[in-house]
All heavy atoms as an XYZ file, in Angstrom:
1023
protein
N     142.891    100.829    162.673
C     142.461    101.938    163.462
C     141.393    101.426    164.548
O     140.469    100.797    164.099
C     141.933    102.974    162.751
C     142.902    103.810    161.860
S     142.117    104.959    160.646
C     142.132    106.451    161.824
N     141.621    101.760    165.730
C     140.564    101.358    166.691
C     139.514    102.391    166.868
O     139.579    103.584    166.179
C     141.197    101.112    168.011
C     141.982    102.302    168.590
O     141.464    103.451    168.353
N     142.873    102.054    169.539
N     138.440    102.190    167.523
C     137.302    103.056    167.696
C     137.687    104.430    168.272
O     137.310    105.427    167.774
C     136.237    102.475    168.472
N     138.547    104.348    169.242
C     139.039    105.624    169.938
C     139.765    106.540    168.917
O     139.499    107.705    168.926
C     139.993    105.298    170.999
C     140.522    106.498    171.755
N     139.566    107.432    172.469
C     141.826    107.021    171.836
C     140.410    108.420    172.894
N     141.701    108.208    172.513
N     140.611    106.028    168.079
C     141.258    106.841    167.058
C     140.371    107.423    165.996
O     140.470    108.562    165.663
C     142.462    105.954    166.393
O     143.176    105.311    167.435
C     143.282    106.754    165.398
N     139.516    106.612    165.590
C     138.458    107.024    164.609
C     137.586    108.199    165.135
O     137.444    109.208    164.425
C     137.585    105.815    164.149
C     136.483    106.444    163.295
C     138.404    104.867    163.401
N     137.191    107.974    166.320
C     136.319    109.022    167.018
C     137.116    110.322    167.212
O     136.605    111.486    166.993
C     135.828    108.504    168.354
C     134.922    109.461    169.163
C     133.721    109.774    168.447
C     134.612    108.946    170.537
N     138.337    110.168    167.655
C     139.165    111.395    167.782
C     139.451    112.111    166.557
O     139.345    113.390    166.437
C     140.559    110.989    168.470
N     139.709    111.419    165.446
C     139.897    111.971    164.214
C     138.661    112.702    163.743
O     138.694    113.798    163.096
C     140.384    110.959    163.191
N     137.470    112.050    163.912
C     136.239    112.578    163.580
C     135.950    113.924    164.316
O     135.413    114.938    163.685
C     134.996    111.639    163.638
N     136.174    113.896    165.556
C     135.978    115.126    166.427
C     136.799    116.223    165.956
O     136.407    117.376    166.018
C     136.132    114.715    167.833
C     135.050    113.885    168.349
C     135.203    113.417    169.794
O     136.353    113.345    170.228
O     134.213    113.016    170.463
N     138.105    115.891    165.679
C     139.052    116.948    165.193
C     138.510    117.606    163.924
O     138.488    118.812    163.717
C     140.451    116.381    164.990
O     140.882    115.793    166.283
C     141.413    117.337    164.504
N     138.085    116.826    162.949
C     137.504    117.215    161.685
C     136.309    118.122    161.985
O     136.167    119.063    161.336
C     137.070    116.081    160.700
C     138.289    115.498    160.106
C     138.018    114.353    159.197
C     139.163    113.731    158.583
N     138.761    112.600    157.718
N     135.442    117.756    162.817
C     134.269    118.465    163.121
C     134.686    119.853    163.731
O     133.980    120.826    163.439
C     133.395    117.722    164.129
C     132.049    118.401    164.601
C     131.158    118.751    163.353
C     131.403    117.557    165.567
N     135.584    119.777    164.637
C     136.015    121.130    165.269
C     136.614    122.117    164.123
O     136.166    123.243    164.222
C     137.025    120.842    166.287
C     137.528    122.044    167.058
C     136.520    122.729    167.840
C     138.685    121.656    168.001
N     137.415    121.619    163.329
C     137.954    122.367    162.302
C     136.749    122.786    161.349
O     136.769    124.101    160.883
C     138.921    121.665    161.378
C     140.197    121.306    161.978
C     141.168    120.788    161.216
N     142.389    120.390    161.768
C     143.035    119.250    161.724
N     142.651    118.291    160.718
N     144.118    118.932    162.403
N     135.857    122.049    160.972
C     134.685    122.462    160.040
C     133.791    123.632    160.732
O     133.455    124.453    160.051
C     133.934    121.189    159.739
N     133.589    123.428    162.029
C     132.778    124.449    162.753
C     133.472    125.710    162.863
O     132.920    126.798    162.710
C     132.280    123.944    164.077
O     133.416    123.690    164.872
C     131.425    122.744    164.064
N     134.821    125.720    162.980
C     135.684    126.882    163.101
C     135.674    127.628    161.723
O     135.653    128.796    161.617
C     136.971    126.667    163.788
C     136.833    126.410    165.299
C     137.971    126.283    165.909
N     137.734    126.024    167.332
C     138.699    125.852    168.244
N     139.982    125.783    167.952
N     138.413    125.641    169.459
N     135.812    126.732    160.633
C     135.756    127.400    159.305
C     134.506    127.974    159.015
O     134.425    129.004    158.368
C     136.071    126.279    158.297
N     133.331    127.375    159.472
C     132.057    127.883    159.252
C     131.896    129.211    159.994
O     131.358    130.102    159.372
C     130.999    126.866    159.757
C     129.615    127.276    159.763
C     128.879    127.531    158.615
C     128.860    127.510    160.921
C     127.545    127.943    158.632
C     127.559    127.811    161.052
C     126.871    128.103    159.739
O     125.624    128.476    159.852
N     132.373    129.314    161.170
C     132.340    130.494    161.952
C     133.004    131.692    161.223
O     132.557    132.759    161.159
C     132.866    130.302    163.302
N     134.296    131.333    160.734
C     134.944    132.361    159.919
C     134.279    132.795    158.737
O     134.315    133.981    158.349
C     136.347    131.777    159.608
C     137.298    131.715    160.852
C     138.703    131.416    160.462
N     138.825    130.179    159.740
C     139.150    129.070    160.411
N     139.101    128.995    161.789
N     139.199    127.898    159.766
N     133.598    131.920    157.970
C     132.763    132.214    156.813
C     131.709    133.093    157.134
O     131.369    134.051    156.470
C     132.316    130.946    156.065
C     133.365    130.241    155.351
C     132.801    129.484    154.106
C     133.833    128.743    153.454
N     134.461    129.598    152.334
N     130.976    132.895    158.261
C     129.951    133.780    158.693
C     130.433    135.219    158.970
O     129.799    136.112    158.521
C     129.195    133.123    159.934
C     128.425    131.875    159.711
C     127.816    131.380    161.069
C     127.317    132.080    158.695
N     131.469    135.285    159.704
C     132.054    136.530    159.973
C     132.514    137.177    158.657
O     132.485    138.457    158.469
C     133.309    136.412    160.888
C     132.900    136.159    162.390
C     134.109    136.122    163.207
C     132.006    137.208    162.914
N     133.073    136.499    157.698
C     133.308    137.076    156.449
C     132.183    137.545    155.781
O     132.232    138.777    155.090
N     130.991    136.926    155.788
C     129.815    137.504    155.127
C     129.351    138.716    155.799
O     128.961    139.686    155.239
C     128.631    136.420    155.266
C     128.645    135.320    154.472
C     127.592    134.255    154.825
C     128.444    135.638    153.006
N     129.442    138.691    157.209
C     129.146    139.868    157.904
C     129.949    141.059    157.598
O     129.456    142.237    157.328
C     129.139    139.536    159.434
C     128.782    140.691    160.339
C     127.428    141.308    160.143
C     129.012    140.169    161.787
N     131.187    140.854    157.516
C     132.222    141.886    157.192
C     132.049    142.394    155.821
O     131.965    143.761    155.635
C     133.668    141.366    157.281
N     131.770    141.615    154.789
C     131.460    142.020    153.465
C     130.221    143.005    153.337
O     130.200    143.973    152.683
C     131.200    140.857    152.502
C     132.581    140.070    152.204
O     133.607    140.659    152.595
O     132.465    138.908    151.748
N     129.174    142.512    154.064
C     128.002    143.277    154.135
C     128.166    144.763    154.749
O     127.831    145.810    154.286
C     126.922    142.606    155.027
C     125.595    143.256    155.287
N     124.661    143.473    154.403
C     125.268    143.979    156.431
C     123.714    144.278    154.981
N     124.051    144.592    156.109
N     128.955    144.699    155.935
C     129.190    146.010    156.551
C     130.089    146.804    155.612
O     129.889    148.145    155.672
C     129.697    145.853    157.930
C     128.905    145.256    158.886
C     129.550    144.913    160.267
C     127.629    146.147    159.255
N     131.019    146.232    155.033
C     131.916    147.061    154.142
C     131.097    147.664    152.981
O     131.324    148.743    152.604
C     132.980    146.199    153.564
C     134.178    146.010    154.495
C     135.310    145.250    153.725
N     136.047    144.463    154.667
C     136.110    143.165    154.773
N     135.332    142.404    153.986
N     136.840    142.554    155.702
N     130.207    146.836    152.407
C     129.405    147.323    151.285
C     128.535    148.585    151.674
O     128.344    149.556    150.941
C     128.575    146.167    150.769
S     127.608    146.570    149.316
N     127.837    148.383    152.774
C     126.804    149.439    153.282
C     127.416    150.600    154.070
O     126.854    151.642    154.166
C     125.804    148.771    154.033
C     124.952    147.904    153.192
N     125.198    146.602    152.879
C     123.663    148.090    152.623
C     124.268    146.063    152.137
N     123.302    147.029    151.906
N     128.598    150.394    154.593
C     129.353    151.509    155.315
C     130.777    151.376    154.874
O     131.607    150.975    155.763
C     129.105    151.064    156.887
C     127.770    150.965    157.234
N     126.849    151.981    157.542
C     127.007    149.789    157.568
C     125.731    151.488    157.874
N     125.791    150.244    157.765
N     131.017    151.993    153.786
C     132.496    151.960    153.236
C     133.515    152.573    154.096
O     134.757    152.302    154.005
C     132.293    152.597    151.894
C     131.077    153.260    151.859
C     130.261    152.619    152.877
N     133.190    153.504    154.954
C     134.132    154.197    155.847
C     134.304    153.455    157.203
O     135.190    153.936    157.920
C     133.760    155.563    156.040
C     133.620    156.330    154.747
N     134.791    156.720    153.989
C     132.530    156.862    154.065
C     134.328    157.393    152.890
N     133.041    157.517    152.991
N     133.627    152.393    157.444
C     133.657    151.714    158.683
C     135.045    150.887    158.655
O     135.345    150.229    157.606
C     132.483    150.765    158.933
N     135.666    150.846    159.835
C     136.865    150.000    159.953
C     136.731    148.997    161.046
O     137.596    148.013    160.999
C     138.092    150.839    160.216
C     138.452    151.792    159.013
C     137.982    151.737    161.554
N     135.771    148.979    161.951
C     135.683    148.001    162.917
C     134.290    147.912    163.560
O     133.634    148.982    163.582
C     136.706    148.149    164.043
C     136.580    149.276    165.001
C     137.339    149.268    166.194
N     138.738    149.051    166.088
C     139.623    149.074    166.956
N     139.344    149.186    168.202
N     140.960    148.852    166.718
N     133.943    146.815    163.970
C     132.666    146.633    164.705
C     133.007    145.967    166.030
O     133.618    144.853    166.135
C     131.744    145.681    163.911
C     130.437    145.212    164.559
C     129.493    146.390    164.775
C     129.695    143.997    163.933
N     132.708    146.745    167.160
C     133.016    146.314    168.355
C     132.079    145.244    168.869
O     130.912    145.259    168.688
C     133.000    147.575    169.426
O     133.712    148.531    168.958
C     133.439    147.096    170.803
N     132.543    144.292    169.634
C     131.765    143.069    170.003
C     132.022    142.912    171.536
O     133.174    142.839    171.915
C     132.177    141.747    169.326
C     131.332    140.577    169.833
C     131.960    141.882    167.816
N     130.972    142.806    172.277
C     131.064    142.614    173.724
C     130.596    141.158    174.102
O     129.696    140.627    173.455
C     130.291    143.560    174.537
C     130.737    145.220    174.206
C     129.905    145.844    173.345
C     131.826    145.462    174.860
C     130.338    147.132    173.157
C     132.263    146.816    174.650
C     131.516    147.771    173.715
O     131.852    148.830    173.429
N     131.295    140.490    175.000
C     130.981    139.200    175.400
C     130.745    139.227    176.931
O     131.509    139.686    177.707
C     132.119    138.276    175.080
N     129.735    138.608    177.290
C     129.452    138.329    178.746
C     130.017    136.950    179.072
O     129.560    135.945    178.676
C     127.955    138.309    179.058
C     127.666    138.232    180.524
O     128.494    137.670    181.339
O     126.528    138.726    180.892
N     131.218    136.953    179.844
C     131.840    135.825    180.132
C     131.009    134.754    180.922
O     131.069    133.549    180.835
C     133.085    136.003    180.925
C     133.990    136.947    180.137
C     134.754    136.190    178.897
O     134.811    135.068    178.900
N     135.087    136.951    178.022
N     130.093    135.281    181.786
C     129.406    134.420    182.700
C     128.116    133.769    181.983
O     127.862    132.502    182.100
C     128.710    135.204    183.812
C     129.765    135.821    184.844
C     129.033    136.659    185.802
C     130.589    134.702    185.409
N     127.441    134.378    180.974
C     126.430    133.822    180.363
C     126.778    133.275    179.038
O     126.028    132.512    178.285
C     125.249    134.861    180.125
O     125.661    135.970    179.325
C     124.731    135.382    181.477
N     127.846    133.658    178.418
C     128.301    133.254    177.059
C     127.617    134.056    176.003
O     127.529    133.633    174.856
N     126.913    135.124    176.246
C     126.126    135.901    175.320
C     127.063    136.939    174.624
O     128.078    137.366    175.364
C     124.940    136.673    175.957
C     123.943    135.766    176.423
C     122.781    136.454    176.952
O     121.841    136.874    176.210
O     122.644    136.729    178.140
N     126.725    137.299    173.479
C     127.575    138.350    172.710
C     126.616    139.357    172.290
O     125.487    139.237    172.078
C     128.169    137.573    171.429
C     129.023    136.423    171.760
C     128.413    135.057    171.546
C     130.193    136.491    172.252
C     129.224    134.005    171.857
C     130.939    135.386    172.531
C     130.520    134.123    172.336
O     131.170    133.097    172.781
N     127.230    140.689    172.235
C     126.476    141.811    171.950
C     127.317    142.668    170.979
O     128.414    142.824    171.117
C     126.179    142.619    173.279
C     125.499    141.836    174.427
C     126.272    141.205    175.317
C     124.103    141.725    174.382
C     125.702    140.562    176.414
C     123.541    140.898    175.454
C     124.348    140.368    176.282
N     126.524    143.159    170.121
C     127.192    144.129    169.147
C     127.279    145.475    169.859
O     126.439    146.023    170.361
C     126.292    144.337    168.008
C     126.301    143.008    167.139
C     126.777    145.500    166.970
C     125.354    143.009    165.885
N     128.483    146.006    169.522
C     128.785    147.418    170.167
C     128.699    148.392    168.966
O     127.678    148.469    168.315
N     129.701    149.346    168.949
C     129.652    150.350    167.909
C     130.381    149.923    166.670
O     131.288    149.188    166.624
C     130.402    151.597    168.624
C     129.811    152.100    169.778
C     130.331    151.330    171.079
O     131.385    150.695    170.983
O     129.616    151.268    171.990
N     129.837    150.524    165.596
C     130.545    150.634    164.245
C     131.308    151.828    164.115
O     130.768    152.837    164.176
C     129.488    150.480    163.228
C     130.034    150.324    161.703
C     130.665    149.023    161.475
C     128.845    150.463    160.700
N     132.704    151.722    164.052
C     133.609    152.909    164.102
C     134.236    153.163    162.696
O     134.610    152.109    162.019
C     134.590    152.648    165.113
C     134.106    152.370    166.664
C     135.300    152.095    167.471
C     133.362    153.608    167.089
N     134.453    154.468    162.517
C     135.308    154.796    161.266
C     136.778    154.939    161.624
O     137.014    154.666    162.782
C     134.675    156.082    160.644
C     134.895    157.318    161.393
O     135.667    157.253    162.516
O     134.241    158.363    161.107
N     137.529    155.338    160.783
C     139.039    155.347    161.016
C     139.413    156.412    161.906
O     140.492    156.297    162.504
C     139.775    155.560    159.558
O     139.291    156.834    159.128
N     138.567    157.303    162.333
C     138.857    158.302    163.315
C     138.272    157.987    164.664
O     138.417    158.733    165.583
C     138.233    159.654    162.856
C     138.752    160.169    161.519
N     140.059    160.559    161.262
C     138.126    160.325    160.292
C     140.212    160.829    160.079
N     139.027    160.708    159.447
N     137.677    156.763    164.779
C     137.164    156.360    166.060
C     135.815    156.890    166.306
O     135.210    156.675    167.373
N     135.207    157.541    165.353
C     133.881    158.034    165.585
C     132.882    156.907    165.209
O     132.943    156.121    164.386
C     133.527    159.165    164.541
C     134.477    160.395    164.667
C     134.252    161.151    165.966
O     133.037    161.258    166.327
O     135.192    161.623    166.583
N     131.737    157.012    166.116
C     130.688    155.933    165.978
C     129.840    156.293    164.704
O     129.494    157.412    164.506
C     129.772    156.115    167.277
O     130.535    155.885    168.264
C     128.622    155.097    167.028
N     129.528    155.283    164.038
C     128.642    155.410    162.724
C     127.353    154.738    162.975
O     127.195    153.642    163.700
C     129.455    154.777    161.602
C     130.702    155.244    161.251
S     131.463    154.321    159.898
C     130.454    154.751    158.564
N     126.257    155.393    162.462
C     124.879    154.684    162.641
C     124.812    153.594    161.780
O     125.199    153.541    160.546
C     123.839    155.808    162.316
N     124.207    152.502    162.215
C     123.929    151.266    161.407
C     122.790    150.559    162.104
O     122.579    150.710    163.315
C     125.242    150.404    161.191
C     125.443    149.527    162.273
C     125.241    148.216    162.205
C     126.041    149.945    163.465
C     125.507    147.366    163.166
C     126.352    149.188    164.473
C     126.173    147.730    164.315
N     122.143    149.689    161.309
C     121.108    148.857    161.915
C     121.526    147.423    162.029
O     121.666    146.645    161.101
C     119.979    148.938    160.891
C     118.676    148.084    161.269
O     118.619    147.573    162.472
O     117.872    147.828    160.437
N     121.753    147.054    163.345
C     122.132    145.632    163.699
C     121.062    144.582    163.271
O     121.360    143.433    163.177
C     122.387    145.597    165.165
C     121.797    146.789    165.721
C     121.638    147.850    164.697
N     119.840    145.095    162.995
C     118.840    144.188    162.504
C     118.675    144.162    160.978
O     117.842    143.501    160.505
N     119.634    144.771    160.231
C     119.521    144.767    158.816
C     119.892    143.319    158.291
O     120.567    142.574    158.875
C     120.458    145.779    158.220
O     121.780    145.384    158.485
N     119.151    142.929    157.238
C     119.258    141.676    156.651
C     120.560    141.533    155.853
O     120.872    142.357    154.958
C     118.069    141.341    155.751
C     118.310    140.007    155.046
C     116.815    141.316    156.504
N     121.281    140.509    156.079
C     122.617    140.375    155.444
C     122.348    139.230    154.331
O     122.822    139.339    153.201
C     123.753    139.793    156.453
C     124.924    139.448    155.713
C     123.970    140.802    157.505
N     121.712    138.087    154.750
C     121.504    137.062    153.784
C     120.031    136.633    153.896
O     119.595    136.295    154.950
C     122.470    135.727    154.067
C     122.181    134.754    153.099
C     123.882    136.224    154.074
N     119.446    136.637    152.688
C     118.024    136.066    152.627
C     118.189    134.474    152.455
O     118.923    134.128    151.578
C     117.287    136.645    151.611
C     116.759    138.039    151.669
C     116.061    138.499    150.455
C     115.937    138.250    152.909
N     117.388    133.787    153.151
C     117.284    132.385    152.889
C     115.948    132.156    152.059
O     114.970    132.639    152.663
C     117.407    131.615    154.171
C     118.591    131.530    154.907
C     118.564    130.782    156.235
N     117.977    129.501    156.002
C     117.885    128.617    156.945
N     118.527    128.853    158.134
N     117.304    127.495    156.634
N     116.129    131.624    150.948
C     114.833    131.505    150.116
C     114.667    129.942    149.703
O     115.509    129.144    149.777
C     114.988    132.330    148.809
O     116.135    131.893    148.112
C     115.129    133.721    149.124
N     113.375    129.717    149.573
C     112.877    128.373    149.149
C     112.192    128.605    147.841
O     111.274    129.435    147.767
C     112.069    127.817    150.188
C     111.481    126.514    149.898
C     110.525    125.989    150.955
O     110.980    125.976    152.208
O     109.411    125.616    150.641
N     112.604    128.041    146.727
C     111.931    128.277    145.421
C     110.849    127.381    145.150
O     110.134    127.596    144.041
C     112.961    128.087    144.330
O     113.672    126.818    144.365
C     114.175    129.180    144.437
N     110.486    126.640    146.135
C     109.381    125.571    145.843
C     108.065    126.096    146.444
O     107.394    125.343    147.115
C     109.699    124.318    146.421
C     110.916    123.636    145.876
O     111.471    124.192    144.821
O     111.405    122.614    146.305
N     107.709    127.417    146.207
C     106.429    127.917    146.737
C     105.373    127.209    146.048
O     105.474    126.678    144.910
N     104.095    127.354    146.500
C     102.985    126.642    145.857
C     102.651    127.168    144.430
O     102.100    126.399    143.702
C     101.826    127.061    146.780
C     102.232    128.132    147.611
C     103.747    128.064    147.724
N     103.149    128.340    144.079
C     102.848    128.938    142.722
C     104.190    129.055    141.935
O     104.289    129.857    141.022
C     102.151    130.180    142.807
C     100.749    129.987    143.510
C     100.662    130.606    144.841
C      99.694    129.386    142.964
C      99.520    130.380    145.512
C      98.545    129.146    143.671
C      98.362    129.737    144.872
N     105.263    128.462    142.472
C     106.564    128.539    141.781
C     107.371    129.690    142.190
O     108.398    130.035    141.594
N     106.882    130.575    143.075
C     107.657    131.825    143.497
C     108.615    131.376    144.592
O     108.518    130.456    145.236
C     106.628    132.703    143.947
C     106.017    132.471    145.346
C     104.881    131.538    145.374
O     104.632    130.805    144.497
O     104.300    131.465    146.493
N     109.552    132.367    144.774
C     110.540    132.141    145.905
C     109.926    132.637    147.255
O     109.154    133.812    147.222
C     111.792    133.150    145.561
O     112.466    132.567    144.528
N     110.051    132.010    148.243
C     109.534    132.362    149.568
C     110.766    132.633    150.478
O     111.598    131.759    150.651
C     108.666    131.290    150.159
C     107.509    130.932    149.139
C     108.210    131.614    151.548
C     106.670    129.778    149.565
N     110.697    133.715    151.259
C     111.798    133.986    152.304
C     111.445    133.141    153.470
O     110.416    133.312    154.102
C     111.800    135.451    152.542
O     112.119    136.242    151.350
C     112.922    135.740    153.612
N     112.481    132.204    153.750
C     112.271    131.330    154.921
C     112.723    132.000    156.220
O     111.879    132.051    157.162
C     112.971    130.030    154.619
C     112.844    129.067    155.801
C     112.521    129.387    153.453
N     113.966    132.480    156.186
C     114.374    133.182    157.420
C     115.601    133.962    157.102
O     116.563    133.384    156.873
N     115.465    135.223    157.071
C     116.632    136.083    156.750
C     117.532    136.074    157.971
O     117.191    135.965    159.102
C     115.946    137.435    156.556
C     114.786    137.538    157.382
C     114.298    136.039    157.377
N     118.869    136.180    157.564
C     119.980    136.316    158.550
C     120.320    137.750    158.782
O     120.674    138.404    157.916
C     121.198    135.413    158.316
C     120.868    134.103    158.233
N     120.643    133.355    159.358
C     120.943    133.222    157.296
C     120.461    132.052    159.114
N     120.621    131.910    157.794
N     120.162    138.282    159.998
C     120.495    139.724    160.302
C     121.966    139.798    160.762
O     122.584    138.811    160.949
C     119.658    140.281    161.277
O     119.804    139.667    162.624
C     118.157    140.214    160.931
N     122.490    141.057    160.835
C     123.771    141.332    161.335
C     123.963    140.693    162.701
O     124.915    139.945    163.002
C     124.071    142.788    161.493
C     125.332    143.161    162.154
C     124.120    143.402    160.006
N     123.008    140.924    163.639
C     123.061    140.374    164.911
C     122.978    138.816    164.858
O     123.727    138.155    165.596
C     121.817    140.807    165.781
O     121.904    142.220    165.717
C     121.861    140.235    167.128
N     122.120    138.274    164.095
C     122.016    136.753    163.990
C     123.376    136.049    163.572
O     123.851    135.094    164.109
C     120.980    136.270    162.964
C     119.542    136.654    163.461
O     119.306    136.850    164.573
O     118.707    136.744    162.535
N     123.859    136.637    162.460
C     125.240    136.151    161.948
C     126.340    136.252    162.969
O     127.148    135.263    163.079
C     125.625    136.751    160.624
C     124.886    136.342    159.348
C     125.469    137.083    158.182
C     125.024    134.780    159.143
N     126.398    137.357    163.643
C     127.482    137.436    164.624
C     127.289    136.477    165.748
O     128.266    135.823    166.085
C     127.492    138.941    165.168
C     128.483    139.131    166.297
C     129.946    139.223    165.533
C     128.369    140.347    167.070
N     126.024    136.379    166.264
C     125.855    135.435    167.407
C     126.085    134.014    166.949
O     126.691    133.166    167.663
C     124.376    135.595    167.911
C     124.130    134.864    169.091
N     123.647    133.478    169.000
C     124.444    135.098    170.497
C     123.587    133.108    170.305
N     123.911    133.883    171.173
N     125.556    133.633    165.748
C     125.791    132.335    165.186
C     127.347    132.015    165.122
O     127.794    130.893    165.488
C     124.962    132.161    163.995
C     125.235    130.669    163.360
C     124.466    130.470    162.076
N     123.362    129.633    162.553
C     122.200    129.352    161.816
N     122.155    129.975    160.694
N     121.435    128.544    162.230
N     128.118    132.974    164.513
C     129.459    132.647    164.322
C     130.203    132.458    165.508
O     130.964    131.593    165.702
C     130.073    133.836    163.490
N     129.959    133.396    166.532
C     130.650    133.236    167.829
C     130.260    132.075    168.706
O     131.076    131.456    169.351
C     130.545    134.571    168.534
C     131.049    135.800    167.947
C     130.938    137.048    168.764
C     132.553    135.691    167.544
N     128.971    131.744    168.604
C     128.500    130.528    169.431
C     128.929    129.217    168.751
O     129.175    128.215    169.393
C     127.007    130.638    169.755
O     126.270    130.675    168.535
N     129.042    129.223    167.450
C     129.534    128.022    166.812
C     131.000    127.721    166.860
O     131.316    126.636    167.135
C     129.114    128.210    165.260
O     127.755    128.295    165.116
C     129.603    126.982    164.549
N     131.869    128.809    167.060
C     133.196    128.706    167.161
C     133.588    127.900    168.329
O     134.484    127.046    168.196
C     133.779    130.094    167.094
C     135.306    129.977    167.096
N     136.041    130.118    168.238
C     136.226    129.747    166.129
C     137.302    130.085    167.967
N     137.538    129.763    166.741
N     133.010    128.112    169.457
C     133.328    127.309    170.577
C     134.808    127.275    170.910
O     135.470    126.259    171.162
C     132.746    125.930    170.452
C     132.747    125.200    171.862
O     132.663    125.753    172.861
O     133.065    123.982    171.866
N     135.323    128.459    170.914
C     136.765    128.590    171.238
C     137.014    130.159    171.751
O     135.993    130.904    171.799
N     138.235    130.391    171.930
C     138.551    131.822    172.386
C     138.206    132.829    171.336
O     138.394    132.549    170.143
C     139.999    131.791    172.790
C     140.535    130.494    172.004
C     139.402    129.598    171.873
N     137.744    134.005    171.809
C     137.313    134.990    170.836
C     138.591    135.499    170.047
O     138.470    136.030    168.920
C     136.636    136.183    171.578
C     135.194    135.953    171.982
C     134.588    137.188    172.684
C     134.241    135.530    170.820
N     139.746    135.480    170.623
C     140.854    135.928    169.988
C     141.271    135.163    168.772
O     142.005    135.593    167.845
C     142.127    135.846    170.924
O     142.224    134.551    171.476
C     141.947    136.887    172.139
N     140.585    134.003    168.501
C     140.799    133.194    167.294
C     140.003    133.713    166.055
O     140.302    133.470    165.045
C     140.532    131.689    167.532
C     141.559    131.110    168.439
C     142.754    130.771    167.894
C     143.673    129.976    168.874
N     145.013    129.649    168.273
N     138.937    134.512    166.485
C     138.016    135.010    165.382
C     138.120    136.420    165.388
O     137.931    137.122    164.256
C     136.670    134.579    165.673
C     136.159    133.272    165.448
C     134.669    132.987    165.809
C     136.343    132.882    163.971
N     138.238    137.220    166.393
C     138.114    138.698    166.484
C     139.612    139.220    166.974
O     140.285    138.554    167.598
C     137.166    139.128    167.463
C     135.660    138.567    167.175
C     134.781    138.970    168.384
C     135.176    139.201    165.903
N     139.765    140.496    166.630
C     140.955    141.063    167.186
C     140.725    141.664    168.494
O     139.398    141.862    168.874
C     141.371    142.289    166.188
C     141.640    141.645    164.879
C     142.618    142.577    164.042
N     142.899    142.065    162.784
C     143.958    141.665    162.334
N     144.980    141.800    163.017
N     144.006    141.303    161.037
N     141.670    141.925    169.293
C     141.556    142.492    170.660
C     142.353    143.834    170.750
O     143.526    143.958    170.401
C     141.908    141.572    171.718
O     141.316    140.288    171.436
C     141.747    141.994    173.147
N     141.571    144.798    171.295
C     142.227    146.155    171.408
C     143.257    145.916    172.706
O     142.770    145.545    173.702
C     141.277    147.234    171.776
C     141.724    148.571    172.065
C     142.482    149.203    170.848
O     141.953    149.122    169.772
O     143.585    149.663    171.020
N     144.418    146.271    172.469
C     145.453    145.986    173.487
C     145.259    146.828    174.782
O     145.398    146.366    175.811
C     146.853    146.381    173.023
C     147.430    145.324    171.979
C     148.690    145.779    171.412
O     149.331    146.816    171.735
N     149.291    145.034    170.578
N     144.754    148.021    174.667
C     144.618    148.880    175.831
C     143.345    148.751    176.604
O     143.297    148.846    177.745
C     144.657    150.467    175.397
C     146.056    150.761    174.690
N     147.235    150.776    175.277
C     146.314    151.038    173.405
C     148.227    150.969    174.390
N     147.617    151.153    173.200
N     142.229    148.431    175.854
C     140.948    148.255    176.551
C     140.563    146.831    176.749
O     139.666    146.528    177.571
C     139.888    148.971    175.844
O     139.822    148.370    174.459
C     140.210    150.478    175.755
N     141.119    145.936    175.916
C     140.736    144.503    175.951
C     139.347    144.225    175.210
O     138.899    143.133    175.184
N     138.908    145.259    174.393
C     137.665    145.086    173.661
C     137.959    144.259    172.480
O     139.045    144.399    171.816
C     137.031    146.379    173.296
C     136.463    147.214    174.305
C     135.870    148.528    173.769
O     136.313    148.963    172.663
O     135.049    149.087    174.388
N     136.955    143.380    172.179
C     137.059    142.652    170.896
C     136.346    143.325    169.777
O     135.365    144.041    169.945
C     136.427    141.225    171.120
C     136.979    140.433    172.198
N     138.189    139.787    172.153
C     136.456    140.119    173.501
C     138.430    139.217    173.300
N     137.434    139.304    174.111
N     136.941    143.077    168.603
C     136.297    143.714    167.407
C     136.475    142.945    166.180
O     137.460    142.247    166.069
C     136.765    145.231    167.269
C     138.228    145.380    167.001
C     138.705    145.415    165.637
C     139.216    145.444    167.948
C     140.021    145.511    165.338
C     140.505    145.654    167.658
C     140.958    145.731    166.409
O     142.186    145.808    166.074
N     135.594    143.061    165.305
C     135.720    142.616    163.947
C     136.339    143.645    162.951
O     135.858    144.715    162.876
C     134.296    142.252    163.341
C     134.256    141.618    161.923
C     135.045    140.401    161.802
C     132.774    141.463    161.574
N     137.500    143.321    162.436
C     138.302    144.263    161.723
C     137.688    144.405    160.283
O     137.746    143.325    159.584
C     139.763    143.770    161.710
C     140.676    144.725    161.026
O     140.189    145.816    160.526
O     141.879    144.448    160.927
N     137.182    145.419    159.901
C     136.614    145.620    158.575
C     137.517    146.249    157.613
O     137.335    146.196    156.420
C     135.261    146.445    158.684
C     134.192    146.013    159.683
C     133.075    147.205    159.694
C     133.683    144.772    159.162
N     138.671    146.658    158.128
C     139.700    147.286    157.179
C     140.451    146.214    156.532
O     140.954    146.406    155.439
C     140.623    148.153    157.992
N     140.505    145.066    157.133
C     141.259    143.866    156.502
C     140.537    143.349    155.243
O     139.266    143.320    155.342
C     141.347    142.736    157.563
C     142.045    141.523    157.141
C     142.059    140.512    158.263
O     141.744    140.709    159.403
N     142.543    139.245    157.834
N     141.220    143.177    154.192
C     140.580    142.502    153.101
C     140.105    143.703    152.122
O     139.419    143.284    151.064
N     140.373    144.953    152.350
C     140.128    145.973    151.407
C     141.105    146.082    150.314
O     142.240    145.903    150.525
C     139.914    147.259    152.098
C     138.550    147.227    152.818
C     138.270    148.686    153.260
N     136.835    148.543    154.064
C     136.391    149.517    154.673
N     136.992    150.695    154.733
N     135.250    149.243    155.240
């Protein structure tokens, strides 16, 4: 194998790994939302094509009604157990917004590979009904 082939193979593996990581993050987010909002079926996501930024939209139930939720709620606590007195220290919690942004920016591909798209409006959404 020459250097070009080795590099191409490594880049392919890296791309697959980052996309798998993005899917896992969205899975964590979906599990959290399903647990705290059992009637929710989708989380709308808006993307600014020019800036590459992502924004959380509405959390909807099966009737299309908006449900109240906190996009700043903590999904995963990151802890470090090596505190000076042996206690656990929260290093940096991941919120709903953080996980969504991290998953979508890490994916580095079309949103249609991670999210579903509403045919009539073109809106992207995270399907929460899937996996129930």
